[in-house]
N, C-alpha and C positions, 0 to 999 in steps of 0.2 A: 875713200873720201875724196882723194884728189881727182879721180875720174869724174865724180859728181860735180866738182867745182869747174872742171874744164868744160863739161857739157853745159853747165849753167852759164858760164861766161860766153860761150859761143851762141847759145840760145838768146841770152840777153842782148848781145851785140846785134844779132840779126833783127830782133824785135825792136831795138832802138832805132836802127836804120829805117825799118818799115814805118815806124811811128813818125819819124821826122819827114819822110817822103809824103805820107798821107796828110800830115798837118799842113805841109806846104801846099799840097794840091787843094785842100779844102779852103785855105786862106786865099789862094789865087782865084778860085771859083767864086768865093764870096765877093771879092773885090771886083771881078769882072761883071757879076750879075746884079750888083746893087749900086745905087746912086748915093755914094758917100763922098765927103770932101777929102782933099788930099791929106790933111793932117790926120784924119781918122784912118785913112789907108796906111799911112806910114806907121802909126801906132799899132795897127793890126799886124803889119808885116814884122815889126820888131818884137812884139811880145806875144801875139796871138790873142791876148785879152788883157785888160787892165790889171796890173798886179799879178799876172799869171806866172811870170818867171820866179817870183819870190815864193809863191805857193807851190810851184813844182819842186823847187829846191827843198822846201820844208818836207814835202811828201816823200821824196826819194831819200832824204836824209833820215827820216823816221824809219822807213822800210829797211834801209841798209844797216842802221843801228840795231834794229830788231833781229835781222838775220845774223848779224855779227854776235849778238847776245846769245842766240840759239847755238851757234857754233862754239862759242866760249863755254857754255854750259856742257856741251858734249865733250869738250876737251878737258874741262876741270874734273868731271866725274866720268872717266872713260869706262870704269868697270860697272857703274850703276846705270849708265845711260847708253843704250845701244846706238848703233849708227842709224837705224831706222827711226828711233825716237828723236835723234838730233834732227833728222830730215823733217819729221813731223813738227818739232818745235820751231823749225824755220818757217814753215807755212803758218803755224799758229801765231807766232810773233809778228810775221809780216801782215797777217790779217788784222791783228790788233793795232798795228801801226797805221794801216789804212783807215780803220775806224777812228783812231785818234786824229788823223789828218782830216777826216770828214767833219768831225766836231769842231776842230780848230778852224777849218775853212768857213764853216757856217758862222762861227762867232766873228771871224774877221770880216765877213760880208755884212754883218749887222743883223742877220736873221737868227735870232736866238732860239726860235722854235724849230725842233727837228720833226720831220714827218713821221707819222704813225709808228 
């Protein structure tokens, strides 16, 4: 199980750095190629989108809680739940957390109707 956590940490760190670099590049291109005023440029550089930092914190908080719950279940019931099941629970709960975030973000945006 420790090997899995080490690989997951390394992969997550690399993915996080790539995401930060790509977000920065996209924001820079948007600012260079559009005619927006200085206040909007500063807001875009600081958060990426209005209220974006709060929503990102909520999303990753939900996902980490869900993965932690999966690991907790695997440790509470070590003889009933195999390591593979704990791994599967991690993906299942993380997926459910992303769905919960999607619904929450839609409600916070004021769009109560979810698509199809």
